[in-house]
C-alpha positions, -999 to 999 in steps of 0.1 A, spaced: -312 -201 -349 -340 -214 -364 -366 -204 -339 -402 -219 -356 -410 -256 -357 -397 -283 -371 -402 -287 -410 -394 -312 -436 -375 -292 -461 -376 -296 -501 -344 -302 -515 -334 -295 -552 -305 -299 -578 -287 -273 -579 -287 -270 -615 -317 -289 -629 -317 -295 -662 -339 -265 -676 -330 -237 -647 -355 -208 -654 -344 -177 -661 -344 -164 -626 -334 -193 -616 -303 -189 -638 -299 -155 -625 -300 -162 -590 -265 -189 -593 -251 -166 -611 -252 -139 -580 -246 -167 -556 -219 -175 -579 -200 -142 -581 -200 -150 -539 -173 -172 -546 -171 -209 -534 -181 -229 -510 -219 -234 -493 -252 -215 -494 -264 -201 -456 -300 -195 -462 -318 -169 -445 -361 -169 -450 -386 -144 -428 -386 -109 -416 -361 -94 -408 -358 -79 -375 -336 -87 -347 -354 -111 -328 -348 -134 -354 -317 -142 -347 -300 -123 -383 -271 -103 -364 -265 -136 -345 -257 -149 -380 -233 -120 -396 -217 -124 -375 -208 -163 -375 -203 -160 -412 -177 -132 -403 -159 -157 -376 -158 -182 -406 -144 -162 -432 -113 -152 -406 -112 -190 -405 -110 -197 -438 -146 -221 -437 -153 -203 -470 -195 -201 -474 -221 -176 -485 -251 -163 -473 -285 -155 -487 -308 -139 -474 -349 -135 -479 -376 -118 -468 -387 -79 -456 -370 -64 -435 -383 -39 -410 -358 -27 -387 -335 3 -409 -302 -2 -386 -300 -40 -400 -307 -34 -436 -275 -9 -426 -255 -39 -413 -259 -57 -435 -253 -29 -465 -223 -25 -443 -211 -65 -445 -217 -65 -483 -196 -36 -487 -169 -51 -462 -169 -84 -489 -185 -102 -470 -203 -135 -498 -240 -117 -488 -274 -118 -514 -305 -104 -500 -332 -106 -519 -372 -96 -515 -381 -57 -506 -357 -43 -481 
């Protein structure tokens, strides 16, 4: 699903020794979504970025008992896609949306 040029990801500890209040809040929000790895989407939230495919994949994984969470960070430019994300969250899908919508 990645459309950009490859980049080296910065790896960080999931539990820093002295997290900031903002990081503590983020960890609490992610923990509330349940256990499992976190899949991240960072960028403009538009259909051409593949987010609908990612949402479908998350639903499929969840239905098959593979517990994971989706964290979306970005600016939503598409009202229909924002509504789809809201519907998925309302249906109990483990989705966290950060950033202006």
